[in-house]
C-alpha positions in Angstrom: 0.0 -0.1 -0.1 1.3 3.5 -0.9 1.4 6.2 1.7 -1.2 8.2 -0.2 -3.6 5.2 -0.1 -3.0 4.8 3.6 -3.8 8.5 4.3 -6.9 8.2 2.2 -7.9 5.3 4.5 -6.9 7.2 7.7 -9.0 10.3 6.6 -11.9 8.0 5.8 -11.6 6.6 9.5 -11.3 10.2 10.8 -14.5 11.3 9.1 -16.2 8.1 10.1 -15.3 8.7 13.8 -16.5 12.3 13.6 -19.9 11.4 12.1 -20.3 8.5 14.7 -19.5 10.8 17.7 -20.7 14.1 16.5 -23.8 12.5 14.9 -25.4 11.7 18.3 -24.7 15.1 19.9 -26.1 16.8 16.8 -29.1 14.5 17.2 -29.4 15.3 21.0 -29.3 19.1 20.0 -32.1 18.6 17.6 -34.1 16.7 20.3 -33.8 19.5 22.8 -36.7 21.0 20.7 -38.5 18.0 19.6 -38.3 15.6 22.7 -37.9 17.8 25.9 -41.1 19.1 27.4 -39.8 21.6 29.9 -36.6 23.3 31.0 -35.5 20.5 33.3 -35.9 17.9 30.5 -33.9 20.3 28.2 -31.2 20.4 30.8 -31.1 16.6 31.1 -30.6 16.2 27.3 -27.8 18.9 27.2 -26.1 17.3 30.3 -25.9 13.9 28.4 -23.5 15.4 25.9 -22.2 18.3 28.1 -18.8 16.4 29.0 -18.1 15.0 25.5 -19.4 17.4 22.7 -16.4 19.5 22.4 -14.0 16.3 22.4 -16.2 14.9 19.6 -15.3 17.9 17.4 -11.5 17.1 17.7 -12.3 14.5 15.1 -13.3 17.2 12.7 -10.2 19.3 13.3 -8.0 16.2 12.9 -9.8 15.2 9.7 -9.5 18.7 8.2 -5.9 19.0 9.2 -5.0 15.6 7.9 -6.6 16.5 4.5 -4.7 19.8 4.4 -1.4 18.1 4.9 -1.7 14.8 3.1 -3.8 16.0 0.1 -3.4 19.8 -0.3 -4.9 19.9 -3.7 -8.0 18.1 -2.5 -8.2 20.5 0.6 -7.8 23.6 -1.7 -10.4 22.6 -4.2 -12.9 21.4 -1.6 -12.7 24.5 0.6 -12.7 27.0 -2.2 -15.6 25.2 -4.0 -17.7 24.5 -1.0 -16.8 27.7 0.8 -20.4 28.9 1.6 -21.7 25.7 3.0 -18.6 25.0 5.0 -18.5 28.5 6.3 -22.1 28.1 7.4 -21.1 24.8 9.2 -18.1 26.6 10.8 -20.4 29.4 12.2 -23.0 26.9 13.4 -20.4 25.0 15.3 -19.1 28.2 16.9 -22.5 29.5 17.8 -23.5 26.0 19.2 -20.4 25.8 21.4 -21.2 29.4 22.8 -24.7 28.4 23.4 -23.8 25.3 25.5 -21.5 27.4 27.7 -23.7 30.7 27.9 -27.2 29.1 28.3 -27.0 28.6 31.9 -25.1 31.8 32.9 -28.2 33.9 33.5 -31.4 33.0 35.4 -33.6 34.5 32.7 -36.2 32.4 30.6 -35.8 34.4 27.5 -32.0 34.2 27.6 -32.2 30.4 28.1 -34.8 30.1 25.2 -32.8 32.0 22.8 -29.6 30.0 23.3 -31.8 27.0 23.3 -33.0 28.0 19.8 -29.3 28.4 18.8 -28.6 24.9 20.0 -31.5 23.5 17.9 -30.7 25.2 14.6 -27.0 24.9 15.0 -27.3 21.2 15.4 -29.8 20.7 12.5 -28.1 22.7 9.9 -24.6 21.0 10.1 -26.3 17.7 10.2 -28.0 18.4 7.0 -25.0 20.2 5.3 -22.5 17.5 6.0 -24.7 15.2 4.0 -24.9 17.6 1.1 -21.3 18.1 1.0 -20.4 14.4 1.0 -23.1 13.7 -1.5 -21.4 16.2 -3.8 -18.0 14.8 -3.2 -19.1 11.3 -4.1 -21.3 12.6 -7.2 -18.5 14.7 -8.5 -18.4 18.5 -9.1 -17.3 20.9 -12.0 -13.4 20.7 -11.7 -11.4 22.0 -14.6 -8.0 21.1 -15.8 -6.3 23.3 -13.2 -7.9 21.5 -10.4 -10.1 24.4 -9.6 -13.9 24.4 -8.8 -15.6 25.8 -11.9 -19.2 25.8 -10.6 -21.2 27.8 -8.2 -23.1 27.1 -4.9 -26.3 26.4 -6.8 -24.6 23.4 -8.5 -24.2 21.7 -5.0 -28.0 21.8 -4.5 -28.7 18.8 -6.8 -31.3 16.0 -6.0 -28.7 13.4 -5.0 -26.8 15.7 -2.6 -30.1 17.1 -1.0 -31.2 13.4 -0.4 -27.8 12.8 1.2 -28.4 15.7 3.5 -31.9 14.5 4.5 -30.3 11.0 5.2 -27.6 12.4 7.5 -30.1 14.7 9.3 -32.6 11.9 10.1 -29.9 9.4 10.8 -28.1 11.7 13.2 -31.3 12.5 14.9 -32.1 8.8 15.2 -28.6 8.2 16.6 -29.3 10.9 19.2 -32.5 9.5 20.2 -30.9 6.1 20.7 -28.0 7.8 22.7 -30.7 9.7 24.8 -32.5 6.4 25.7 -29.2 4.9 26.7 -28.1 7.8 28.9 -31.4 8.9 30.6 -33.9 7.6 33.2 -37.8 7.7 33.7 -40.3 9.1 31.2 -37.9 10.9 29.0 -36.0 7.5 28.3 -39.4 5.9 27.3 -40.3 8.9 24.9 -36.7 8.7 23.5 -37.3 5.0 22.6 -40.5 5.8 20.9 -39.1 8.7 19.1 -36.2 6.5 18.0 -38.8 4.0 16.5 -40.3 6.6 14.2 -37.0 8.2 13.2 -35.5 4.7 12.5 -38.3 3.8 10.2 -38.0 7.1 8.3 -34.1 6.6 8.2 -34.5 3.3 6.7 -36.6 4.5 3.8 -34.4 7.5 3.1 -31.0 5.7 3.6 -32.0 2.7 1.3 -32.9 5.1 -1.4 -29.7 7.1 -1.2 -27.4 4.1 -0.8 -29.1 2.3 -3.6 -28.7 5.3 -5.8 -25.0 5.6 -4.8 -24.4 1.9 -5.5 -26.0 2.1 -8.8 -23.9 5.1 -10.0 -20.6 4.5 -8.3 -20.5 1.2 -6.5 -18.6 -2.0 -6.7 -18.8 -5.3 -4.7 -17.0 -3.7 -1.7 -19.5 -0.8 -1.6 -22.4 -3.2 -1.9 -21.1 -5.2 1.1 -20.9 -2.0 3.1 -24.4 -1.1 2.1 -25.7 -4.5 3.2 -24.1 -4.0 6.5 -25.4 -0.6 7.0 -29.0 -1.6 6.3 -28.8 -4.8 8.5 -27.3 -2.7 11.4 -30.1 -0.2 11.1 -32.8 -2.9 11.2 -31.0 -4.5 14.1 -30.9 -1.1 16.0 -34.6 -0.7 15.5 -35.2 -4.2 16.9 -32.9 -3.6 20.0 -34.5 -0.3 20.6 -38.0 -1.9 20.7 -36.7 -4.6 23.1 -35.3 -2.0 25.4 -31.7 -2.9 24.7 -30.4 0.6 24.4 -26.8 -0.3 24.6 -26.9 -2.7 21.6 -29.3 -0.3 19.8 -26.6 2.5 20.1 -23.9 0.2 19.0 -25.7 -0.9 15.9 -26.9 2.8 15.1 -23.2 3.6 15.2 -22.4 0.7 12.9 -25.0 2.0 10.5 -23.2 5.4 10.3 -19.7 3.6 10.0 -20.8 1.3 7.3 -22.7 4.1 5.4 -19.7 6.4 5.4 -17.4 3.5 4.5 -19.6 2.9 1.4 -19.2 6.4 0.4 -15.4 6.3 0.5 -15.3 2.9 -1.2 -17.5 4.3 -4.0 -15.2 7.4 -4.2 -11.7 5.7 -4.2 -9.3 6.2 -6.1 -10.8 9.6 -6.6 -11.0 12.1 -3.8 -13.1 14.6 -5.9 -14.4 13.4 -9.3 -14.8 15.9 -12.1 -18.1 16.1 -13.9 -16.6 18.1 -16.7 -13.9 15.5 -17.7 -12.9 12.4 -15.8 -9.3 13.0 -16.7 -9.5 16.1 -14.7 -10.5 14.4 -11.4 -8.7 14.7 -8.2 -7.2 11.3 -7.2 -5.3 9.9 -4.3 -2.0 10.2 -6.4 -2.3 13.6 -8.1 -3.8 15.4 -5.0 -1.4 14.1 -2.5 1.6 15.8 -0.8 5.1 14.5 -1.2 6.2 11.1 0.0 8.5 12.7 2.6 5.6 14.6 4.0 3.4 11.6 4.2 6.1 9.7 5.9 6.5 12.3 8.6 2.9 12.5 9.1 2.6 8.8 9.5 5.1 8.8 12.4 3.3 11.6 14.1 -0.1 9.9 13.7 1.2 6.6 15.0 2.4 8.4 18.2 -0.6 10.8 18.9 -3.5 8.9 17.8 -3.5 6.3 20.7 -3.1 9.2 23.1 -6.3 10.9 21.7 -8.2 7.6 21.7 -7.3 6.7 25.3 -8.2 10.2 26.5 -11.7 10.2 24.8 -12.3 6.6 26.0 -11.4 7.7 29.7 -13.8 10.7 29.3 -16.8 8.6 28.3 -16.1 6.0 31.0 -16.1 8.7 33.6 -19.4 10.1 32.5 -21.0 6.8 31.7 -23.9 7.0 34.2 -27.6 7.7 33.4 -29.3 10.8 34.4 -32.8 12.1 34.9 -34.9 15.0 35.9 -34.4 14.0 39.6 -30.7 14.8 39.1 -31.5 18.4 37.9 -32.2 21.0 40.6 -35.6 22.8 40.2 
């Protein structure tokens, strides 16, 4: 395996980890408006992700940094062509982080309501826009012979990408509902399970359509295998949710995300951004990568630092593993 192939694989793993972890806290942020009935229940939901949401975003920073260093041409074309949606995602992530920190700083109902609205919308929009972005990456965009994006923002709003956005939005919300059922007690836990059932059924319909479309246009035997795993895991998550096995339901909803993202990267390889103008102008793992020496140094750094990050995050989840309910929230 060449180093550029290894780094394509590693970047795929980083994006998969990001969507697995940030997916459920986007979902919880959306559910603060859809599931919680009063202020104490909203505080329960926010507290389930309070210790971990910022650590989950480390995966995004690492994925973006790895793309910049390992595939500079990919990074340049992606961030220039997708400038507006990526800027909107960045603004949402900033406002969302501020909202988590500022929401409880003043004992005022309007203050909390406004920051709660920010949490909802700044969770919903990135959950949708990430699906639109990756849908366009897999489908291909207008890239010219100079490796530059030649389209505009309206070219990104095509049916395939918009369907991808709906899939990630509903899938992340389902993932968040399953996580809420796993981390809470009492009535909110039961309502989270019922909400997850409806969301899971809707996810199954949308995801089957999107993944089948992807397989028909870009897939091979490997991507088909990943698609089968994703669909089977989603059905398994629904079954476990119905049986009250929240731990297994969460694991399987996570496997659904992992397999779906793996299918997208398998459908993409060896391209990193296909060109719809001329296949010869597509960005690939070879023509978009950094020098072999750069990739070699990065491999040594990643080998040392990656276990440290994984151990730290695992320890954080272990420390904050207990369930909480409204009885744990002061009136």
